[in-house]
C-alpha positions in Angstrom: 82.7 119.6 94.6 79.8 117.2 94.4 80.6 113.5 94.8 78.6 110.8 93.2 78.4 107.0 93.6 77.3 104.9 90.6 76.2 101.3 90.8 75.6 99.3 87.7 75.1 95.9 86.1 75.2 94.9 82.5 73.2 92.0 80.9 72.9 89.3 79.6 74.6 87.4 82.5 77.0 84.5 81.8 78.2 82.7 85.0 80.7 80.6 83.1 82.6 83.3 81.3 82.5 87.1 81.4 80.8 88.5 78.3 82.4 91.1 76.1 80.2 93.9 77.5 81.1 93.1 81.1 84.8 93.2 80.2 84.3 96.6 78.4 82.4 97.9 81.5 85.4 96.9 83.7 87.8 98.7 81.4 85.7 101.9 81.3 85.3 102.1 85.1 88.9 101.0 85.9 90.3 103.5 83.4 88.2 106.5 84.6 89.4 109.0 87.1 87.3 107.4 89.9 88.0 106.2 93.3 86.5 103.5 95.4 86.0 101.2 92.4 84.6 97.8 93.3 83.9 95.4 90.2 82.2 92.1 90.8 80.2 89.4 89.0 76.8 90.7 90.2 77.3 94.4 90.6 79.8 97.2 90.3 80.2 100.5 92.2 82.5 103.5 91.8 82.7 106.9 93.4 84.2 110.2 92.3 83.6 113.8 91.4 80.5 114.5 89.6 82.1 115.3 86.2 84.2 112.1 86.4 81.3 109.9 87.3 79.1 111.4 84.6 81.7 111.1 82.0 82.3 107.4 82.9 78.6 106.7 82.8 78.3 108.1 79.3 81.3 106.0 78.2 79.9 103.0 80.1 76.5 103.1 78.3 77.9 103.7 74.9 80.6 101.2 75.0 78.8 98.4 76.7 75.8 98.6 74.3 78.2 98.6 71.4 79.8 95.5 73.0 76.5 93.5 73.1 74.8 94.5 76.3 71.0 94.3 76.0 70.4 95.9 79.3 72.3 98.3 81.6 70.8 99.0 85.0 72.4 101.8 86.9 71.7 104.0 89.9 73.5 107.3 90.6 73.5 108.7 94.1 74.9 112.0 95.6 77.1 111.2 98.5 78.1 113.4 101.3 81.5 113.9 102.9 82.7 110.9 104.8 79.7 108.8 103.5 80.7 105.3 102.2 
């Protein structure tokens, strides 16, 4: 099974309080069937099987845009066995 790593950020940024779209992004990623999830203020990463990552990316885009994100930047990489 192919494994993928997704890295993403949502904008606009707010350093004083997490905006609604950032909270939604966290909910989507933490609620997905992914592993190696790392959520932070300036970037987020998660890994998992291809189907799980692609499903999470679809939900991430739809829900964060609905929650007010004006930009979502993401990168998806195929990762090999043992690669971190």
